[in-house]
C-alpha positions as CSV (number, residue, x, y, z in Angstrom):
1,S,-36.7,-32.2,-9.4
2,L,-34.4,-34.7,-8.6
3,I,-32.5,-33.9,-11.3
4,A,-32.3,-30.2,-10.1
5,A,-31.1,-31.2,-6.4
6,A,-28.8,-33.0,-7.6
7,A,-27.3,-30.9,-9.8
8,G,-27.2,-28.4,-6.6
9,G,-26.0,-30.9,-4.2
10,L,-23.1,-31.1,-6.6
11,L,-22.7,-27.1,-7.4
12,L,-22.6,-26.8,-3.4
13,A,-19.7,-29.5,-3.1
14,A,-17.7,-27.9,-5.6
15,G,-18.3,-24.5,-4.0
16,L,-16.9,-25.7,-0.8
17,S,-13.9,-26.6,-2.1
18,T,-12.9,-24.6,-5.0
19,D,-11.3,-21.6,-5.2
20,P,-12.5,-19.3,-3.2
21,R,-13.7,-16.2,-5.8
22,F,-15.2,-19.2,-7.9
23,A,-17.2,-20.6,-4.7
24,I,-20.0,-18.0,-4.5
25,A,-21.0,-17.9,-7.6
26,Q,-21.4,-21.9,-7.5
27,T,-22.4,-22.2,-3.7
28,A,-25.2,-19.7,-4.5
29,T,-26.7,-21.9,-8.2
30,G,-26.1,-25.0,-6.1
31,A,-28.7,-23.8,-3.1
32,A,-30.9,-22.1,-5.6
33,L,-31.3,-25.5,-7.4
34,V,-31.3,-27.6,-4.4
35,G,-34.1,-25.2,-3.3
36,L,-36.4,-25.2,-6.7
37,A,-36.4,-29.0,-6.9
38,V,-38.0,-28.7,-2.9
39,L,-40.6,-26.5,-3.6
40,V,-41.5,-28.7,-6.4
41,G,-41.0,-31.6,-4.9
42,A,-42.7,-30.5,-2.1
43,P,-46.5,-30.8,-2.4
44,I,-46.1,-34.1,-3.3
45,A,-43.2,-35.5,-1.2
46,V,-43.9,-33.9,2.4
47,S,-47.5,-34.8,1.7
48,A,-46.5,-38.3,1.5
49,L,-44.1,-38.4,4.0
50,L,-46.5,-37.1,6.4
51,R,-49.4,-39.5,5.4
52,D,-46.7,-42.5,6.3
53,A,-44.5,-41.0,9.5
54,G,-47.8,-39.6,11.2
55,R,-50.2,-42.7,10.7
56,P,-48.6,-44.4,14.0
57,R,-49.4,-41.4,16.4
58,A,-52.6,-40.2,14.3
59,A,-54.1,-43.7,15.8
60,L,-53.6,-42.6,19.2
61,H,-53.8,-38.7,19.1
62,P,-57.0,-36.6,16.9
63,E,-54.8,-33.6,16.5
64,F,-52.3,-35.8,14.0
65,R,-55.3,-37.3,12.4
66,L,-57.2,-34.1,11.5
67,A,-53.1,-32.9,10.0
68,L,-53.2,-35.5,7.9
69,A,-56.3,-35.3,6.8
70,N,-55.3,-31.3,5.8
71,A,-52.4,-32.5,4.1
72,G,-54.0,-35.2,2.0
73,R,-56.9,-32.7,1.1
74,N,-55.0,-29.6,0.1
75,P,-50.8,-31.1,-0.8
76,A,-50.8,-27.4,-2.3
77,R,-51.1,-25.3,0.8
78,V,-48.5,-28.3,2.5
79,G,-45.8,-27.0,-0.5
80,A,-46.8,-23.4,0.5
81,T,-45.8,-24.2,4.2
82,V,-42.3,-26.0,2.9
83,G,-41.8,-22.9,0.1
84,A,-41.8,-20.3,2.8
85,L,-40.0,-21.9,5.4
86,L,-36.7,-22.9,2.7
87,I,-37.3,-18.8,1.7
88,A,-36.9,-18.0,5.3
89,L,-33.6,-20.8,6.0
90,G,-32.1,-20.4,2.6
91,L,-31.8,-16.7,2.9
92,V,-30.3,-17.5,6.9
93,I,-27.9,-19.9,5.1
94,T,-26.9,-18.2,2.2
95,V,-25.4,-15.1,4.1
96,Q,-23.5,-17.9,6.6
97,V,-22.0,-19.2,3.6
98,G,-21.5,-16.4,1.7
99,A,-19.7,-14.9,4.3
100,A,-17.8,-17.8,5.4
101,T,-16.5,-17.9,1.5
102,G,-15.6,-14.3,1.4
103,R,-14.0,-14.7,4.3
104,A,-11.8,-17.1,3.1
105,G,-11.2,-15.6,0.2
106,A,-10.4,-12.0,1.8
107,F,-7.9,-13.8,3.5
108,A,-6.3,-15.6,1.3
109,Q,-5.5,-12.2,-0.7
110,I,-4.3,-10.2,2.4
111,D,-1.8,-13.1,3.2
112,E,-0.8,-13.0,-0.2
113,R,-0.5,-9.2,0.0
114,Y,1.0,-8.5,3.3
115,P,3.8,-10.6,4.6
116,V,4.0,-9.9,8.2
117,D,0.9,-9.4,10.7
118,L,1.7,-5.8,12.6
119,S,3.8,-3.4,12.0
120,L,4.3,-0.6,13.9
121,Q,6.3,2.7,12.8
122,S,6.5,6.0,14.8
123,A,5.4,8.9,13.9
124,V,5.3,8.9,10.3
125,L,5.5,13.0,8.7
126,E,6.8,14.7,5.9
127,A,9.7,16.9,5.6
128,D,9.5,20.5,6.6
129,L,11.6,22.2,3.9
130,S,10.7,25.4,5.3
131,N,11.2,24.5,8.9
132,P,12.9,21.9,9.5
133,N,12.7,22.0,12.9
134,G,8.7,21.9,13.3
135,G,5.7,20.1,11.3
136,G,5.8,17.4,13.5
137,P,4.2,16.6,17.4
138,G,6.1,17.8,20.4
139,G,9.2,15.7,21.6
140,Q,9.3,13.9,18.0
141,R,12.2,16.0,16.6
142,E,15.3,16.2,17.7
143,G,18.7,18.4,15.3
144,G,15.4,18.9,13.2
145,A,15.3,15.4,12.6
146,L,12.3,12.6,13.7
147,V,13.3,10.7,16.8
148,G,11.6,7.4,16.4
149,F,10.1,4.9,18.5
150,A,10.7,6.0,21.9
151,P,13.4,3.8,24.1
152,G,11.8,0.6,25.1
153,S,9.3,0.4,23.1
154,I,10.5,-3.0,21.5
155,D,10.1,-4.5,24.9
156,V,6.7,-3.0,25.4
157,V,5.9,-5.2,22.0
158,R,7.7,-8.1,22.8
159,A,6.0,-8.3,26.3
160,A,2.7,-8.3,25.0
161,D,0.2,-10.3,25.0
162,G,-0.6,-12.8,21.7
163,V,3.1,-12.0,20.7
164,A,5.5,-14.4,19.8
165,S,8.6,-12.2,18.4
166,A,9.2,-8.5,17.0
167,G,12.6,-7.0,16.0
168,L,13.3,-3.2,15.4
169,L,14.3,-1.6,12.1
170,Q,16.1,1.7,11.0
171,V,14.0,4.0,8.9
172,T,15.4,7.4,7.0
173,E,13.9,10.5,7.6
174,P,10.7,10.7,4.9
175,V,12.0,10.5,1.3
176,I,9.9,11.9,-1.7
177,V,8.8,9.3,-4.3
178,L,8.1,11.5,-7.6
179,A,5.9,9.7,-10.0
180,G,5.4,12.8,-12.0
181,P,4.7,16.5,-12.4
182,G,2.9,17.5,-9.1
183,V,2.4,13.6,-8.6
184,F,4.5,12.4,-5.1
185,S,4.5,10.7,-2.1
186,Q,6.4,11.4,1.2
187,L,7.8,8.1,2.5
188,P,10.4,6.3,4.7
189,V,12.7,4.3,3.6
190,T,14.3,0.6,5.5
191,T,15.8,-2.1,3.8
192,V,15.1,-6.6,5.1
193,T,17.1,-7.4,6.9
194,A,18.1,-11.2,8.5
195,E,15.7,-10.1,11.6
196,A,12.6,-8.9,9.6
197,E,12.7,-12.1,7.2
198,R,12.7,-14.0,10.2
199,L,9.7,-12.4,11.5
200,M,7.9,-12.4,7.7
201,S,5.8,-15.4,6.2
202,R,7.1,-14.4,3.2
203,P,10.0,-13.4,1.9
204,V,10.2,-9.7,0.4
205,N,12.2,-9.4,-2.8
206,V,13.4,-5.7,-3.4
207,A,16.7,-5.9,-5.5
208,P,19.2,-3.3,-6.5
209,G,17.6,-0.4,-8.4
210,E,14.4,-1.2,-7.3
211,I,12.1,0.5,-4.7
212,G,8.9,-1.7,-3.0
213,L,5.7,0.4,-2.3
214,P,3.1,0.0,-0.6
215,H,0.4,-0.7,-2.2
216,D,-1.9,2.3,-0.9
217,A,1.2,4.3,-2.2
218,L,0.8,3.0,-5.3
219,A,-2.6,3.7,-5.6
220,G,-2.5,7.0,-5.2
221,M,0.2,7.9,-7.0
222,R,-1.3,5.5,-9.8
223,L,2.1,3.1,-10.6
224,T,1.8,-0.1,-11.5
225,P,4.9,-2.3,-10.8
226,G,8.0,-1.8,-13.6
227,T,7.1,1.9,-13.7
228,T,10.3,4.4,-12.4
229,V,10.4,7.1,-9.8
230,Q,12.7,8.9,-8.8
231,V,13.6,9.1,-4.4
232,L,14.5,12.5,-3.7
233,P,16.0,12.5,0.1
234,V,16.3,16.1,1.6
235,L,19.9,15.1,3.2
236,G,21.6,12.2,1.1
237,N,21.8,11.0,-3.4
238,A,19.2,11.2,-5.2
239,Q,18.0,8.1,-7.2
240,V,16.0,6.9,-10.2
241,L,14.6,3.3,-8.9
242,R,11.9,0.7,-10.7
243,V,8.8,-0.1,-8.7
244,V,7.8,-3.1,-7.2
245,E,5.0,-3.5,-4.4
246,A,6.3,-4.4,-1.2
247,N,3.6,-3.9,2.2
248,L,5.6,-4.4,5.4
249,G,4.6,-1.7,6.6
250,A,1.4,0.5,5.9
251,E,3.7,3.8,5.1
252,V,7.1,2.5,4.8
253,A,9.4,2.0,0.9
254,I,11.9,-1.0,1.0
255,V,15.4,-0.5,-0.9
256,H,18.4,-3.0,-1.1
257,P,21.0,-3.1,1.1
258,D,23.0,-1.6,-2.1
259,T,20.3,1.4,-2.9
260,A,20.4,2.6,0.8
261,R,24.0,2.8,1.2
262,A,23.3,5.1,-2.4
263,L,21.1,7.3,-0.8
264,A,23.6,8.0,1.9
265,M,20.7,9.0,4.0
266,T,20.7,8.7,8.5
267,T,18.3,6.3,10.2
268,R,16.4,6.0,13.3
269,P,14.7,2.7,14.7
270,G,11.4,3.9,13.4
271,L,9.5,0.3,12.5
272,I,8.2,-3.0,14.6
273,L,7.6,-5.7,12.8
274,A,5.3,-8.1,14.8
275,R,4.5,-11.9,14.7
276,L,1.5,-13.4,16.5
277,T,1.0,-16.2,18.3
278,D,-2.8,-16.9,17.5
279,L,-4.2,-14.8,14.3
280,A,-8.0,-15.5,15.7
281,A,-7.5,-13.5,18.6
282,S,-5.4,-10.6,16.9
283,G,-7.8,-7.8,17.6
284,T,-6.9,-8.0,21.6
285,S,-3.1,-8.5,21.4
286,I,-2.7,-5.1,18.3
287,Q,-5.5,-2.6,21.2
288,Q,-2.6,-3.8,24.0
289,V,0.1,-3.4,21.8
290,T,-1.3,0.4,20.6
291,G,-2.4,1.0,23.6
292,A,0.7,0.4,25.6
293,L,2.8,3.0,22.9
294,Q,0.6,5.3,21.9
295,P,1.5,8.0,25.1
296,A,5.7,7.7,24.1
297,N,5.2,7.1,20.8
298,P,2.5,10.0,18.7
299,G,1.5,9.4,15.7
300,L,2.0,5.5,15.8
301,V,0.8,4.4,12.3
302,V,-0.2,0.6,12.5
303,G,-0.7,-2.1,9.4
304,G,0.1,-5.3,8.7
305,G,-2.1,-8.5,7.6
306,A,-3.2,-9.4,10.9
307,V,-5.0,-6.0,11.0
308,Q,-6.6,-6.1,7.8
309,K,-8.4,-9.6,9.1
310,A,-9.5,-7.9,12.4
311,N,-11.0,-5.3,10.7
312,L,-12.8,-7.6,8.0
313,E,-13.7,-9.5,10.9
314,V,-15.2,-6.3,12.2
315,L,-17.1,-6.0,8.7
316,L,-17.8,-9.6,8.2
317,D,-19.7,-9.7,12.0
318,G,-21.8,-6.9,10.9
319,V,-23.3,-8.2,7.7
320,S,-23.7,-11.7,9.5
321,L,-26.0,-10.3,12.3
């Protein structure tokens, strides 16, 4: 049992310091070995411990003498009691450790996928080819085109609690990204400006001739990075572009400035990126920002790493309760 306990302790220590992808398996195996060692050794070790540690008090208290006598007569009963307590405590600890380890691993993947804390998009609506003046919420189109964010929206975001800085980007009308016969998505297009780079945790690299698509769009069209798609604007120049993954916004595509000039499309202020001061309290900041923006910006689309983390926190809290 000592060997099992030592091996389990080493695995637990390794699990707490290793790659999050393997930590759950290591900590679970370590905990199982420690638990097995305790179950095997409990009848002897606990009885001896009670006998040695309880003698001073047994001399003064009759109930202690009775308990020690019972433990000495039936060590197996002591082991069963310790085992029951261990199983109950082990389940609680396993859930807590698993949730913490899973949280760390998931947060690392979110940080790797999403380069910005919070992205806010004005109404993202498919171009209505049969009626370019319709197809969207009232007041969101002007001259047949989506008008973007209402005036003052960027000031609302910058003034919100928990927002360190924010910037407003221009986006095009939604373009058709055609992956194959009947397989397409419709997304507005933007470029990464110097202001946007200052708001990101890591750069988003999209070269000329490439289009960066968010993860959900890639999954929806079953595309993998490196494949080519046709980009068909309603008003502009069609392009054939190579796909890369870029999660700057939930429903926005990224292109290089040279590619944007080749598309020759008009733009509107339709994407706000924000850096938050405290990601641990991001849920409150996100609620405040979206609550302030939605009345004047129906169809608001919210994304970013902080949103994914806030959603994950709610899920993990429910599992841990």
